[in-house]
C-alpha positions as CSV (number, residue, x, y, z in Angstrom):
1,M,0.0,0.0,0.0
2,R,2.8,2.3,0.9
3,F,4.5,1.6,-2.4
4,K,1.4,2.6,-4.4
5,S,1.2,6.0,-2.6
6,I,4.9,6.6,-3.4
7,I,4.2,5.9,-7.0
8,A,1.1,8.2,-7.1
9,T,3.1,11.0,-5.4
10,A,6.0,10.6,-7.9
11,M,3.6,10.7,-10.8
12,M,2.1,14.0,-9.6
13,M,5.5,15.7,-9.2
14,P,5.8,17.0,-12.8
15,A,2.3,18.6,-12.5
16,V,3.3,20.3,-9.3
17,A,6.7,21.5,-10.7
18,L,4.9,23.1,-13.7
19,A,2.7,25.1,-11.4
20,W,5.5,27.1,-9.9
21,P,6.1,30.8,-10.7
22,W,9.1,30.0,-13.0
23,S,6.8,28.3,-15.5
24,T,5.1,31.5,-16.6
25,D,5.0,32.4,-20.3
26,M,8.1,34.3,-21.4
27,M,5.8,36.7,-23.4
28,N,4.6,38.2,-20.1
29,Q,7.7,39.9,-19.0
30,P,8.5,43.5,-18.2
31,S,9.2,45.0,-21.7
32,I,7.8,47.4,-24.2
33,K,5.7,45.5,-26.7
34,P,5.3,46.7,-30.3
35,Q,2.6,49.4,-30.8
36,E,2.6,50.2,-27.0
37,G,3.4,53.4,-25.4
38,R,4.2,56.8,-27.0
39,M,6.2,56.8,-30.2
40,L,9.4,58.7,-29.9
41,D,10.1,61.6,-32.1
42,F,12.3,61.1,-35.2
43,P,15.9,61.9,-34.7
44,A,17.2,65.3,-35.9
45,R,18.2,65.3,-39.5
46,S,16.4,62.1,-40.3
47,I,15.1,61.6,-43.8
48,P,11.8,59.9,-44.5
49,V,12.2,56.9,-46.7
50,G,9.6,56.1,-49.4
51,G,6.0,57.0,-49.6
52,I,4.2,59.9,-51.1
53,P,1.8,61.5,-48.7
54,T,-1.8,61.9,-49.7
55,T,-4.7,63.7,-48.1
56,V,-7.6,62.6,-50.3
57,A,-10.6,61.2,-48.4
58,D,-12.3,59.2,-51.1
59,R,-12.3,58.1,-54.8
60,E,-14.1,61.2,-55.9
61,A,-11.6,63.5,-54.3
62,S,-8.7,61.8,-56.2
63,K,-10.2,62.5,-59.6
64,G,-8.1,65.6,-60.2
65,M,-4.8,64.2,-58.9
66,S,-1.9,64.2,-61.2
67,N,0.6,61.2,-61.3
68,P,3.8,62.2,-59.5
69,I,5.7,59.2,-61.1
70,E,6.9,59.5,-64.7
71,A,5.6,56.7,-67.0
72,S,9.1,55.4,-67.6
73,S,9.7,51.8,-68.9
74,E,10.8,50.9,-65.3
75,S,7.6,52.2,-63.8
76,I,5.5,50.5,-66.4
77,S,7.4,47.2,-65.8
78,K,6.8,47.5,-62.1
79,G,3.1,48.3,-62.7
80,R,2.8,45.3,-65.1
81,T,4.1,42.9,-62.4
82,L,1.8,44.4,-59.7
83,F,-1.2,44.3,-62.2
84,K,-0.6,40.6,-62.8
85,I,-0.4,39.9,-59.1
86,Y,-3.3,42.0,-57.9
87,C,-5.6,42.9,-60.8
88,A,-5.4,40.0,-63.4
89,A,-7.6,37.7,-61.4
90,C,-10.6,39.8,-62.1
91,H,-9.6,42.1,-65.1
92,G,-7.7,39.4,-67.0
93,M,-3.9,39.2,-67.8
94,T,-4.2,42.0,-70.4
95,G,-7.0,44.0,-68.9
96,G,-9.7,42.7,-71.2
97,A,-12.1,41.5,-68.5
98,D,-11.6,38.0,-69.9
99,S,-10.8,36.0,-66.7
100,P,-13.1,33.3,-65.5
101,V,-14.6,35.5,-62.8
102,S,-14.9,38.8,-64.8
103,G,-18.4,38.2,-66.0
104,K,-19.6,36.9,-62.6
105,I,-18.5,40.0,-60.7
106,G,-18.9,42.7,-63.4
107,A,-15.2,43.6,-63.8
108,I,-14.7,46.1,-66.5
109,A,-12.2,45.9,-69.4
110,L,-9.4,48.3,-68.6
111,N,-8.0,48.3,-72.1
112,D,-11.2,49.7,-73.8
113,S,-11.4,53.3,-75.1
114,Y,-13.7,54.5,-72.3
115,V,-11.1,53.8,-69.6
116,Q,-8.2,54.9,-71.7
117,E,-9.7,58.2,-72.9
118,N,-12.2,59.3,-70.2
119,L,-10.9,58.1,-66.8
120,T,-8.2,60.2,-65.3
121,E,-5.1,58.8,-63.7
122,G,-6.2,60.2,-60.4
123,W,-9.6,58.4,-60.8
124,L,-7.8,55.1,-61.5
125,W,-5.5,55.6,-58.5
126,G,-8.5,56.5,-56.3
127,T,-10.3,53.3,-57.4
128,I,-7.3,51.2,-56.6
129,T,-6.9,53.0,-53.3
130,F,-10.5,53.0,-52.1
131,G,-12.1,50.3,-54.2
132,S,-15.5,50.5,-55.8
133,Y,-18.9,48.7,-55.6
134,V,-17.3,45.2,-56.2
135,M,-13.6,45.9,-56.2
136,P,-11.9,45.8,-52.8
137,A,-9.6,48.6,-51.7
138,Y,-5.9,48.0,-52.2
139,G,-4.6,50.9,-50.2
140,V,-5.9,52.9,-47.3
141,P,-4.0,56.2,-46.9
142,Q,-4.9,56.6,-43.2
143,G,-2.1,54.1,-42.3
144,K,-4.4,51.1,-41.6
145,R,-2.7,48.8,-44.0
146,G,-3.9,45.3,-44.7
147,S,-2.2,42.3,-46.2
148,N,-3.2,43.1,-49.8
149,D,-2.5,46.8,-49.8
150,L,-0.2,48.5,-52.2
151,N,1.7,51.5,-51.1
152,V,1.1,54.9,-52.7
153,E,4.0,54.6,-55.2
154,E,3.0,51.0,-56.2
155,R,-0.5,52.2,-57.0
156,W,0.9,54.9,-59.3
157,H,3.0,52.3,-61.0
158,V,-0.2,50.3,-61.7
159,V,-1.8,53.4,-63.1
160,N,1.1,54.0,-65.4
161,Y,0.8,50.5,-66.7
162,I,-3.0,50.7,-67.2
163,K,-2.6,54.0,-69.1
164,N,0.7,53.4,-71.0
165,G,1.3,49.6,-71.3
166,L,-1.9,47.7,-71.0
167,V,-3.3,48.5,-74.5
168,K,0.1,47.6,-76.1
169,D,0.2,44.3,-74.2
170,H,-3.4,43.4,-75.1
171,A,-2.7,44.1,-78.8
172,A,0.5,42.0,-78.7
173,T,-1.3,39.1,-77.0
174,T,-4.3,39.3,-79.4
175,T,-1.9,39.4,-82.5
176,A,0.1,36.4,-81.2
177,A,-3.1,34.4,-80.5
178,A,-4.4,35.1,-84.0
179,K,-1.3,33.6,-85.6
């Protein structure tokens, strides 16, 4: 009988040892966690890196904005890459609204004359930033970023591609497919 009680006591020792104060989670220690407390001022002579500030509140307000990034071949190439990652699923690889989901969600063809001639670069940027009826927002300028968000500069690269490279890519793809 005594032997059984010794075995039972020995079996309970690990449970007792785990209940001591030294077994607390290391996350709960005295330290400053990210996003806690007051943010310190930037050091003197510091230079902000990246980003173009914006103060527009909605898509309508962005209509008159001008593109601060030149439509260079580098910008158009970056925009093409981002377009294929973020936009092609709904608008098609060449912007012709020819993806499997385009008809189901009402995605518009970005390479048609209405978009190319009538929609301003600011309007396109605002649509990417704030979304539309069906399209989600891919950038929120108030700093509340999500996992799919493009920064301000990346959105302007996509606009450069839509306005300056998309029609050429669509024509090249259509010509290649016809052969």
